[in-house]
DRENKOLVO-300695 format. One record per atom (N, C-alpha, C, O, CB): residue number from 1; atom name; z, x negated, y. Coordinates in pm, whole numbers, plus 50000, padded with zeros to 5 digits. Atoms other than C-alpha are relative to their C-alpha. Glycine has a CB too. Example, Ala and Ser with C-alpha at 12.3 -4.5 7.8 and 13.67 -1.06 7.14 Angstrom:
<sites>
+-----+------+-------+-------+-------+
!   n ! atom !    pz !    px !    py !
+-----+------+-------+-------+-------+
!   1 !    N ! 50000 ! 49911 ! 49881 !
!   1 !   CA ! 50780 ! 48770 ! 49550 !
!   1 !    C ! 50000 ! 49910 ! 50120 !
!   1 !    O ! 50066 ! 49806 ! 50118 !
!   1 !   CB ! 50125 ! 50099 ! 50003 !
!   2 !    N ! 49994 ! 50082 ! 49881 !
!   2 !   CA ! 50714 ! 48633 ! 49894 !
!   2 !    C ! 50073 ! 50077 ! 50109 !
!   2 !    O ! 50090 ! 50026 ! 50220 !
!   2 !   CB ! 49858 ! 49959 ! 50046 !
+-----+------+-------+-------+-------+
</sites>
This chain:
<sites>
+-----+------+-------+-------+-------+
!   n ! atom !    pz !    px !    py !
+-----+------+-------+-------+-------+
!   1 !    N ! 50059 ! 50047 ! 50120 !
!   1 !   CA ! 32031 ! 73917 ! 73785 !
!   1 !    C ! 49867 ! 49949 ! 50032 !
!   1 !    O ! 49791 ! 50016 ! 50102 !
!   1 !   CB ! 49993 ! 50104 ! 49895 !
!   2 !    N ! 50143 ! 50050 ! 49985 !
!   2 !   CA ! 31721 ! 73701 ! 73785 !
!   2 !    C ! 49912 ! 50065 ! 49921 !
!   2 !    O ! 49913 ! 50188 ! 49915 !
!   2 !   CB ! 49983 ! 49864 ! 49971 !
!   3 !    N ! 50097 ! 49957 ! 50074 !
!   3 !   CA ! 31443 ! 73729 ! 73559 !
!   3 !    C ! 50021 ! 49958 ! 49854 !
!   3 !    O ! 50070 ! 49847 ! 49835 !
!   3 !   CB ! 49880 ! 49956 ! 50055 !
!   4 !    N ! 49964 ! 50034 ! 50131 !
!   4 !   CA ! 31469 ! 73728 ! 73179 !
!   4 !    C ! 49911 ! 50104 ! 49901 !
!   4 !    O ! 49866 ! 50212 ! 49940 !
!   4 !   CB ! 50167 ! 50014 ! 49983 !
!   5 !    N ! 50060 ! 49916 ! 50102 !
!   5 !   CA ! 31304 ! 73869 ! 72857 !
!   5 !    C ! 50116 ! 50103 ! 49956 !
!   5 !    O ! 50235 ! 50075 ! 49968 !
!   5 !   CB ! 49943 ! 49909 ! 49873 !
!   6 !    N ! 49894 ! 49901 ! 50050 !
!   6 !   CA ! 31483 ! 74185 ! 72715 !
!   6 !    C ! 49921 ! 50100 ! 49893 !
!   6 !    O ! 49807 ! 50143 ! 49903 !
!   6 !   CB ! 50069 ! 50092 ! 50135 !
!   7 !    N ! 50046 ! 49883 ! 50099 !
!   7 !   CA ! 31435 ! 74420 ! 72423 !
!   7 !    C ! 50057 ! 50135 ! 50033 !
!   7 !    O ! 50178 ! 50155 ! 50026 !
!   7 !   CB ! 50044 ! 49969 ! 49851 !
!   8 !    N ! 49939 ! 49885 ! 49942 !
!   8 !   CA ! 31463 ! 74770 ! 72552 !
!   8 !    C ! 49969 ! 50120 ! 49900 !
!   8 !    O ! 49868 ! 50134 ! 49830 !
!   8 !   CB ! 49944 ! 50026 ! 50151 !
!   9 !    N ! 50021 ! 49870 ! 50103 !
!   9 !   CA ! 31509 ! 75095 ! 72358 !
!   9 !    C ! 49916 ! 50093 ! 50100 !
!   9 !    O ! 49930 ! 50107 ! 50222 !
!   9 !   CB ! 50165 ! 50087 ! 49941 !
!  10 !    N ! 50107 ! 49910 ! 49925 !
!  10 !   CA ! 31226 ! 75337 ! 72445 !
!  10 !    C ! 50008 ! 50138 ! 49946 !
!  10 !    O ! 49993 ! 50237 ! 50018 !
!  10 !   CB ! 49846 ! 49945 ! 49981 !
!  11 !    N ! 50004 ! 49862 ! 50048 !
!  11 !   CA ! 31257 ! 75618 ! 72199 !
!  11 !    C ! 50095 ! 49992 ! 49870 !
!  11 !    O ! 50114 ! 49887 ! 49808 !
!  11 !   CB ! 49840 ! 50052 ! 49967 !
!  12 !    N ! 49925 ! 49980 ! 50136 !
!  12 !   CA ! 31479 ! 75742 ! 71902 !
!  12 !    C ! 49927 ! 50127 ! 49925 !
!  12 !    O ! 49929 ! 50240 ! 49973 !
!  12 !   CB ! 50172 ! 50033 ! 50027 !
!  13 !    N ! 50061 ! 49883 ! 50077 !
!  13 !   CA ! 31294 ! 75958 ! 71652 !
!  13 !    C ! 50038 ! 49985 ! 49862 !
!  13 !    O ! 50022 ! 49879 ! 49801 !
!  13 !   CB ! 49844 ! 50010 ! 50009 !
!  14 !    N ! 49939 ! 49983 ! 50136 !
!  14 !   CA ! 31446 ! 76073 ! 71323 !
!  14 !    C ! 50080 ! 49884 ! 49978 !
!  14 !    O ! 50061 ! 49815 ! 49878 !
!  14 !   CB ! 49898 ! 50016 ! 49885 !
!  15 !    N ! 49898 ! 50104 ! 50011 !
!  15 !   CA ! 31712 ! 75824 ! 71369 !
!  15 !    C ! 49964 ! 49853 ! 50014 !
!  15 !    O ! 50050 ! 49765 ! 50013 !
!  15 !   CB ! 50059 ! 50013 ! 49877 !
!  16 !    N ! 50069 ! 50134 ! 49981 !
!  16 !   CA ! 31475 ! 75521 ! 71416 !
!  16 !    C ! 49991 ! 49970 ! 50148 !
!  16 !    O ! 49934 ! 50044 ! 50228 !
!  16 !   CB ! 49853 ! 49999 ! 49935 !
!  17 !    N ! 50024 ! 50050 ! 49876 !
!  17 !   CA ! 31506 ! 75322 ! 71722 !
!  17 !    C ! 49877 ! 49914 ! 50028 !
!  17 !    O ! 49852 ! 49813 ! 49962 !
!  17 !   CB ! 50107 ! 49932 ! 50032 !
!  18 !    N ! 50110 ! 50090 ! 49967 !
!  18 !   CA ! 31197 ! 75191 ! 71883 !
!  18 !    C ! 50014 ! 49923 ! 50134 !
!  18 !    O ! 50047 ! 49980 ! 50238 !
!  18 !   CB ! 49875 ! 50078 ! 50002 !
!  19 !    N ! 49968 ! 50082 ! 49896 !
!  19 !   CA ! 31219 ! 74909 ! 72111 !
!  19 !    C ! 49860 ! 49920 ! 50061 !
!  19 !    O ! 49759 ! 49919 ! 49992 !
!  19 !   CB ! 50112 ! 49901 ! 49944 !
!  20 !    N ! 50109 ! 50064 ! 49929 !
!  20 !   CA ! 30971 ! 74714 ! 72348 !
!  20 !    C ! 50052 ! 49869 ! 50049 !
!  20 !    O ! 50160 ! 49862 ! 50109 !
!  20 !   CB ! 49947 ! 50088 ! 50117 !
!  21 !    N ! 49968 ! 50119 ! 49923 !
!  21 !   CA ! 30978 ! 74359 ! 72449 !
!  21 !    C ! 49938 ! 49984 ! 50135 !
!  21 !    O ! 49816 ! 49986 ! 50155 !
!  21 !   CB ! 49966 ! 49888 ! 49924 !
!  22 !    N ! 50048 ! 49996 ! 49848 !
!  22 !   CA ! 30970 ! 74330 ! 72837 !
!  22 !    C ! 50041 ! 49870 ! 50070 !
!  22 !    O ! 50112 ! 49785 ! 50015 !
!  22 !   CB ! 50066 ! 50129 ! 50084 !
!  23 !    N ! 49950 ! 50081 ! 49906 !
!  23 !   CA ! 31016 ! 74108 ! 73117 !
!  23 !    C ! 50090 ! 50069 ! 50090 !
!  23 !    O ! 50035 ! 50161 ! 50150 !
!  23 !   CB ! 49900 ! 49940 ! 50067 !
!  24 !    N ! 49913 ! 49924 ! 49936 !
!  24 !   CA ! 31328 ! 74232 ! 73302 !
!  24 !    C ! 50034 ! 49933 ! 50134 !
!  24 !    O ! 50064 ! 49814 ! 50133 !
!  24 !   CB ! 50115 ! 50023 ! 49916 !
!  25 !    N ! 49968 ! 50066 ! 49887 !
!  25 !   CA ! 31391 ! 74165 ! 73659 !
!  25 !    C ! 50047 ! 50102 ! 50104 !
!  25 !    O ! 50055 ! 50219 ! 50066 !
!  25 !   CB ! 49886 ! 49918 ! 50045 !
!  26 !    N ! 49952 ! 49908 ! 49893 !
!  26 !   CA ! 31519 ! 74330 ! 73998 !
!  26 !    C ! 49890 ! 50007 ! 50103 !
!  26 !    O ! 49822 ! 49908 ! 50132 !
!  26 !   CB ! 50137 ! 49950 ! 50065 !
!  27 !    N ! 50087 ! 49980 ! 49879 !
!  27 !   CA ! 31304 ! 74495 ! 74287 !
!  27 !    C ! 50101 ! 50049 ! 50102 !
!  27 !    O ! 50166 ! 50151 ! 50077 !
!  27 !   CB ! 49871 ! 50107 ! 49977 !
!  28 !    N ! 49910 ! 49946 ! 49891 !
!  28 !   CA ! 31510 ! 74539 ! 74600 !
!  28 !    C ! 50146 ! 50033 ! 49942 !
!  28 !    O ! 50212 ! 50127 ! 49986 !
!  28 !   CB ! 49933 ! 50136 ! 50064 !
!  29 !    N ! 49872 ! 49960 ! 50061 !
!  29 !   CA ! 31830 ! 74527 ! 74381 !
!  29 !    C ! 50004 ! 50099 ! 49895 !
!  29 !    O ! 50110 ! 50128 ! 49839 !
!  29 !   CB ! 50082 ! 50047 ! 50096 !
!  30 !    N ! 50014 ! 49895 ! 50107 !
!  30 !   CA ! 31711 ! 74785 ! 74139 !
!  30 !    C ! 49927 ! 49938 ! 49892 !
!  30 !    O ! 49827 ! 49868 ! 49906 !
!  30 !   CB ! 49928 ! 50130 ! 50047 !
!  31 !    N ! 50054 ! 50063 ! 50117 !
!  31 !   CA ! 31654 ! 74700 ! 73775 !
!  31 !    C ! 49839 ! 50052 ! 49972 !
!  31 !    O ! 49809 ! 50169 ! 50000 !
!  31 !   CB ! 50103 ! 50037 ! 49873 !
!  32 !    N ! 50138 ! 49974 ! 50020 !
!  32 !   CA ! 31270 ! 74698 ! 73679 !
!  32 !    C ! 49950 ! 49912 ! 49871 !
!  32 !    O ! 50008 ! 49812 ! 49828 !
!  32 !   CB ! 49919 ! 49966 ! 50137 !
!  33 !    N ! 50054 ! 50083 ! 50127 !
!  33 !   CA ! 31059 ! 74578 ! 73377 !
!  33 !    C ! 49843 ! 50011 ! 50022 !
!  33 !    O ! 49791 ! 50087 ! 50103 !
!  33 !   CB ! 50052 ! 50070 ! 49836 !
!  34 !    N ! 50121 ! 49988 ! 50021 !
!  34 !   CA ! 30710 ! 74508 ! 73289 !
!  34 !    C ! 49972 ! 49952 ! 49861 !
!  34 !    O ! 50056 ! 49876 ! 49811 !
!  34 !   CB ! 49932 ! 49938 ! 50099 !
!  35 !    N ! 50044 ! 50032 ! 50139 !
!  35 !   CA ! 30540 ! 74458 ! 72944 !
!  35 !    C ! 50011 ! 49833 ! 50001 !
!  35 !    O ! 49963 ! 49770 ! 50095 !
!  35 !   CB ! 49835 ! 50063 ! 49965 !
!  36 !    N ! 49997 ! 50130 ! 50012 !
!  36 !   CA ! 30617 ! 74099 ! 72827 !
!  36 !    C ! 49860 ! 49929 ! 49981 !
!  36 !    O ! 49774 ! 49979 ! 49907 !
!  36 !   CB ! 50087 ! 49975 ! 49896 !
!  37 !    N ! 50126 ! 50089 ! 50026 !
!  37 !   CA ! 30334 ! 73838 ! 72842 !
!  37 !    C ! 50052 ! 49857 ! 49947 !
!  37 !    O ! 50096 ! 49762 ! 50012 !
!  37 !   CB ! 49906 ! 49980 ! 50146 !
!  38 !    N ! 49956 ! 50147 ! 50090 !
!  38 !   CA ! 30413 ! 73560 ! 72576 !
!  38 !    C ! 49870 ! 49923 ! 49989 !
!  38 !    O ! 49778 ! 49965 ! 49920 !
!  38 !   CB ! 50064 ! 50029 ! 49825 !
!  39 !    N ! 50123 ! 50085 ! 49995 !
!  39 !   CA ! 30154 ! 73285 ! 72639 !
!  39 !    C ! 50020 ! 49864 ! 49926 !
!  39 !    O ! 49930 ! 49781 ! 49922 !
!  39 !   CB ! 49960 ! 49972 ! 50149 !
!  40 !    N ! 49984 ! 50126 ! 50075 !
!  40 !   CA ! 30308 ! 73005 ! 72434 !
!  40 !    C ! 50116 ! 50015 ! 49897 !
!  40 !    O ! 50194 ! 50110 ! 49901 !
!  40 !   CB ! 50027 ! 49879 ! 50099 !
!  41 !    N ! 49890 ! 49980 ! 50102 !
!  41 !   CA ! 30542 ! 72938 ! 72136 !
!  41 !    C ! 50152 ! 49961 ! 50081 !
!  41 !    O ! 50260 ! 50002 ! 50037 !
!  41 !   CB ! 49968 ! 49892 ! 49856 !
!  42 !    N ! 49887 ! 50035 ! 49917 !
!  42 !   CA ! 30797 ! 72791 ! 72408 !
!  42 !    C ! 50059 ! 50153 ! 50065 !
!  42 !    O ! 50177 ! 50188 ! 50060 !
!  42 !   CB ! 49945 ! 49882 ! 50125 !
!  43 !    N ! 49974 ! 49875 ! 49937 !
!  43 !   CA ! 30787 ! 73137 ! 72587 !
!  43 !    C ! 50059 ! 50103 ! 49888 !
!  43 !    O ! 50155 ! 50176 ! 49912 !
!  43 !   CB ! 49864 ! 50055 ! 50069 !
!  44 !    N ! 49952 ! 49926 ! 50107 !
!  44 !   CA ! 30832 ! 73312 ! 72255 !
!  44 !    C ! 50150 ! 49961 ! 49949 !
!  44 !    O ! 50230 ! 50046 ! 49913 !
!  44 !   CB ! 49900 ! 49985 ! 49892 !
!  45 !    N ! 49867 ! 50037 ! 50035 !
!  45 !   CA ! 31139 ! 73105 ! 72170 !
!  45 !    C ! 50109 ! 50044 ! 50102 !
!  45 !    O ! 50222 ! 50085 ! 50075 !
!  45 !   CB ! 50003 ! 49854 ! 49982 !
!  46 !    N ! 49903 ! 49938 ! 49893 !
!  46 !   CA ! 31282 ! 73192 ! 72516 !
!  46 !    C ! 50036 ! 50140 ! 49991 !
!  46 !    O ! 50150 ! 50179 ! 50017 !
!  46 !   CB ! 49946 ! 49987 ! 50131 !
!  47 !    N ! 49981 ! 49857 ! 50019 !
!  47 !   CA ! 31236 ! 73555 ! 72449 !
!  47 !    C ! 50088 ! 50029 ! 49892 !
!  47 !    O ! 50174 ! 50116 ! 49911 !
!  47 !   CB ! 49875 ! 50069 ! 49978 !
!  48 !    N ! 49905 ! 49977 ! 50093 !
!  48 !   CA ! 31412 ! 73536 ! 72113 !
!  48 !    C ! 50140 ! 49970 ! 50044 !
!  48 !    O ! 50232 ! 50049 ! 50025 !
!  48 !   CB ! 49968 ! 49929 ! 49889 !
!  49 !    N ! 49865 ! 50039 ! 49956 !
!  49 !   CA ! 31702 ! 73338 ! 72268 !
!  49 !    C ! 50059 ! 50123 ! 50095 !
!  49 !    O ! 50174 ! 50164 ! 50081 !
!  49 !   CB ! 49992 ! 49852 ! 50083 !
!  50 !    N ! 49953 ! 49901 ! 49912 !
!  50 !   CA ! 31724 ! 73610 ! 72540 !
!  50 !    C ! 50048 ! 50123 ! 49932 !
!  50 !    O ! 50154 ! 50175 ! 49965 !
!  50 !   CB ! 49900 ! 50033 ! 50092 !
!  51 !    N ! 49965 ! 49894 ! 50068 !
!  51 !   CA ! 31730 ! 73886 ! 72309 !
!  51 !    C ! 50108 ! 49986 ! 49878 !
!  51 !    O ! 50178 ! 50078 ! 49836 !
!  51 !   CB ! 49880 ! 50049 ! 49957 !
!  52 !    N ! 49878 ! 50009 ! 50080 !
!  52 !   CA ! 31959 ! 73737 ! 72063 !
!  52 !    C ! 50137 ! 49996 ! 50076 !
!  52 !    O ! 50242 ! 50038 ! 50028 !
!  52 !   CB ! 49990 ! 49879 ! 49916 !
!  53 !    N ! 49885 ! 50009 ! 49925 !
!  53 !   CA ! 32197 ! 73670 ! 72337 !
!  53 !    C ! 50059 ! 50147 ! 50057 !
!  53 !    O ! 50177 ! 50179 ! 50071 !
!  53 !   CB ! 49966 ! 49903 ! 50113 !
!  54 !    N ! 49972 ! 49872 ! 49919 !
!  54 !   CA ! 32179 ! 74016 ! 72500 !
!  54 !    C ! 49997 ! 50124 ! 49907 !
!  54 !    O ! 50052 ! 50228 ! 49944 !
!  54 !   CB ! 49890 ! 50020 ! 50119 !
!  55 !    N ! 50035 ! 49885 ! 50087 !
!  55 !   CA ! 32081 ! 74247 ! 72204 !
!  55 !    C ! 49901 ! 50110 ! 50068 !
!  55 !    O ! 49828 ! 50077 ! 50162 !
!  55 !   CB ! 50135 ! 50070 ! 49958 !
!  56 !    N ! 50078 ! 49908 ! 49966 !
!  56 !   CA ! 31905 ! 74575 ! 72257 !
!  56 !    C ! 50053 ! 50052 ! 50150 !
!  56 !    O ! 50172 ! 50079 ! 50164 !
!  56 !   CB ! 49997 ! 50102 ! 49887 !
!  57 !    N ! 49973 ! 49948 ! 49875 !
!  57 !   CA ! 31900 ! 74690 ! 72634 !
!  57 !    C ! 49977 ! 50159 ! 49997 !
!  57 !    O ! 49868 ! 50213 ! 49977 !
!  57 !   CB ! 49910 ! 49928 ! 50104 !
!  58 !    N ! 49999 ! 49850 ! 50009 !
!  58 !   CA ! 31986 ! 75059 ! 72644 !
!  58 !    C ! 50007 ! 50065 ! 50141 !
!  58 !    O ! 50010 ! 50187 ! 50151 !
!  58 !   CB ! 50124 ! 50049 ! 49913 !
!  59 !    N ! 49984 ! 49945 ! 49867 !
!  59 !   CA ! 32013 ! 75100 ! 73024 !
!  59 !    C ! 49885 ! 50103 ! 50046 !
!  59 !    O ! 49908 ! 50214 ! 50094 !
!  59 !   CB ! 50007 ! 49884 ! 50097 !
!  60 !    N ! 50111 ! 49909 ! 49968 !
!  60 !   CA ! 31668 ! 75241 ! 73081 !
!  60 !    C ! 49991 ! 50124 ! 49933 !
!  60 !    O ! 49954 ! 50227 ! 49989 !
!  60 !   CB ! 49884 ! 49941 ! 49980 !
!  61 !    N ! 50010 ! 49880 ! 50075 !
!  61 !   CA ! 31685 ! 75476 ! 72808 !
!  61 !    C ! 50115 ! 50101 ! 50042 !
!  61 !    O ! 50097 ! 50223 ! 50040 !
!  61 !   CB ! 50007 ! 49966 ! 49849 !
!  62 !    N ! 49895 ! 49909 ! 49954 !
!  62 !   CA ! 32018 ! 75612 ! 72934 !
!  62 !    C ! 49998 ! 50051 ! 50126 !
!  62 !    O ! 50072 ! 50143 ! 50162 !
!  62 !   CB ! 50115 ! 49947 ! 49991 !
!  63 !    N ! 49999 ! 49959 ! 49857 !
!  63 !   CA ! 31922 ! 75641 ! 73287 !
!  63 !    C ! 49844 ! 50045 ! 50036 !
!  63 !    O ! 49813 ! 50035 ! 50155 !
!  63 !   CB ! 50057 ! 49868 ! 50100 !
!  64 !    N ! 50125 ! 49967 ! 49973 !
!  64 !   CA ! 31554 ! 75760 ! 73269 !
!  64 !    C ! 49941 ! 50062 ! 49883 !
!  64 !    O ! 50013 ! 50089 ! 49787 !
!  64 !   CB ! 49929 ! 49890 ! 50044 !
!  65 !    N ! 50101 ! 49943 ! 50102 !
!  65 !   CA ! 31267 ! 75906 ! 73051 !
!  65 !    C ! 49895 ! 49922 ! 49982 !
!  65 !    O ! 49828 ! 49881 ! 50077 !
!  65 !   CB ! 49948 ! 50128 ! 50033 !
!  66 !    N ! 50130 ! 50085 ! 50039 !
!  66 !   CA ! 31005 ! 75715 ! 72869 !
!  66 !    C ! 49908 ! 50106 ! 49942 !
!  66 !    O ! 49947 ! 50202 ! 49875 !
!  66 !   CB ! 50030 ! 49872 ! 49883 !
!  67 !    N ! 50118 ! 49922 ! 50071 !
!  67 !   CA ! 30666 ! 75873 ! 72773 !
!  67 !    C ! 49898 ! 49903 ! 49987 !
!  67 !    O ! 49875 ! 49812 ! 50067 !
!  67 !   CB ! 49943 ! 50130 ! 50080 !
!  68 !    N ! 50135 ! 50088 ! 50037 !
!  68 !   CA ! 30367 ! 75714 ! 72616 !
!  68 !    C ! 49897 ! 50053 ! 50088 !
!  68 !    O ! 49865 ! 50172 ! 50095 !
!  68 !   CB ! 49945 ! 50013 ! 49838 !
!  69 !    N ! 50118 ! 49956 ! 49922 !
!  69 !   CA ! 30089 ! 75700 ! 72856 !
!  69 !    C ! 49871 ! 49961 ! 49935 !
!  69 !    O ! 49818 ! 49851 ! 49950 !
!  69 !   CB ! 50003 ! 49944 ! 50140 !
!  70 !    N ! 50114 ! 50006 ! 50075 !
!  70 !   CA ! 29799 ! 75756 ! 72641 !
!  70 !    C ! 49873 ! 49984 ! 50090 !
!  70 !    O ! 49791 ! 49895 ! 50066 !
!  70 !   CB ! 49994 ! 50120 ! 49913 !
!  71 !    N ! 50105 ! 49998 ! 49910 !
!  71 !   CA ! 29551 ! 75828 ! 72921 !
!  71 !    C ! 49984 ! 49862 ! 50070 !
!  71 !    O ! 49875 ! 49805 ! 50070 !
!  71 !   CB ! 50021 ! 50110 ! 50098 !
!  72 !    N ! 49999 ! 50124 ! 49921 !
!  72 !   CA ! 29620 ! 75525 ! 73116 !
!  72 !    C ! 49978 ! 49870 ! 49907 !
!  72 !    O ! 49937 ! 49764 ! 49955 !
!  72 !   CB ! 50140 ! 49990 ! 50078 !
!  73 !    N ! 49994 ! 50106 ! 50091 !
!  73 !   CA ! 29635 ! 75305 ! 72797 !
!  73 !    C ! 50083 ! 49882 ! 50042 !
!  73 !    O ! 50045 ! 49765 ! 50030 !
!  73 !   CB ! 49870 ! 49958 ! 49974 !
!  74 !    N ! 49915 ! 50118 ! 49934 !
!  74 !   CA ! 29925 ! 75107 ! 72956 !
!  74 !    C ! 50134 ! 49993 ! 49907 !
!  74 !    O ! 50217 ! 49905 ! 49925 !
!  74 !   CB ! 50042 ! 50034 ! 50177 !
!  75 !    N ! 49883 ! 50013 ! 50079 !
!  75 !   CA ! 30190 ! 75193 ! 72680 !
!  75 !    C ! 50102 ! 50101 ! 50066 !
!  75 !    O ! 50072 ! 50211 ! 50111 !
!  75 !   CB ! 50053 ! 49845 ! 49996 !
!  76 !    N ! 49872 ! 49917 ! 49954 !
!  76 !   CA ! 30537 ! 75323 ! 72791 !
!  76 !    C ! 50003 ! 50022 ! 50141 !
!  76 !    O ! 49996 ! 49922 ! 50213 !
!  76 !   CB ! 50135 ! 49931 ! 49966 !
!  77 !    N ! 49961 ! 49990 ! 49856 !
!  77 !   CA ! 30586 ! 75469 ! 73130 !
!  77 !    C ! 50135 ! 50050 ! 49996 !
!  77 !    O ! 50177 ! 50110 ! 49897 !
!  77 !   CB ! 49907 ! 50093 ! 50087 !
!  78 !    N ! 49861 ! 49966 ! 49997 !
!  78 !   CA ! 30947 ! 75527 ! 73259 !
!  78 !    C ! 50024 ! 50060 ! 50149 !
!  78 !    O ! 49986 ! 50007 ! 50253 !
!  78 !   CB ! 50095 ! 49866 ! 49964 !
!  79 !    N ! 49962 ! 49931 ! 49872 !
!  79 !   CA ! 31076 ! 75769 ! 73523 !
!  79 !    C ! 50156 ! 49987 ! 50003 !
!  79 !    O ! 50225 ! 50018 ! 49906 !
!  79 !   CB ! 49948 ! 50161 ! 50004 !
!  80 !    N ! 49868 ! 50005 ! 49988 !
!  80 !   CA ! 31419 ! 75702 ! 73659 !
!  80 !    C ! 50066 ! 50131 ! 50046 !
!  80 !    O ! 50024 ! 50188 ! 50147 !
!  80 !   CB ! 50029 ! 49895 ! 50084 !
!  81 !    N ! 49913 ! 49879 ! 49970 !
!  81 !   CA ! 31671 ! 76000 ! 73667 !
!  81 !    C ! 50125 ! 49965 ! 50055 !
!  81 !    O ! 50232 ! 50004 ! 50007 !
!  81 !   CB ! 50028 ! 50082 ! 49881 !
!  82 !    N ! 49883 ! 50058 ! 49936 !
!  82 !   CA ! 31903 ! 75820 ! 73904 !
!  82 !    C ! 50077 ! 50110 ! 50069 !
!  82 !    O ! 50017 ! 50189 ! 50142 !
!  82 !   CB ! 49961 ! 49890 ! 50100 !
!  83 !    N ! 49921 ! 49902 ! 49944 !
!  83 !   CA ! 32190 ! 76038 ! 74010 !
!  83 !    C ! 50028 ! 49953 ! 50153 !
!  83 !    O ! 50036 ! 49834 ! 50182 !
!  83 !   CB ! 50133 ! 50019 ! 49911 !
!  84 !    N ! 49979 ! 50041 ! 49853 !
!  84 !   CA ! 32251 ! 76044 ! 74397 !
!  84 !    C ! 50148 ! 49952 ! 50018 !
!  84 !    O ! 50187 ! 49914 ! 50128 !
!  84 !   CB ! 49969 ! 50129 ! 50104 !
+-----+------+-------+-------+-------+
</sites>
């Protein structure tokens, strides 16, 4: 996979799914993401197209743990619970 926008599931609370728009890519063959940086209407349209095509990405939610990083003021942090 190359680079694309994705809507990733980060939390389910009281039956409500919370998602975040991210930029999805690979680092050394492993999936990774960073907060999306939308700088133009064209990028927003591209993000909408990627999300419409792929739907909600649940891989990170199913393979790790999200935590809101209050102190760092960075948003969601994610720890991979990869099985050996």
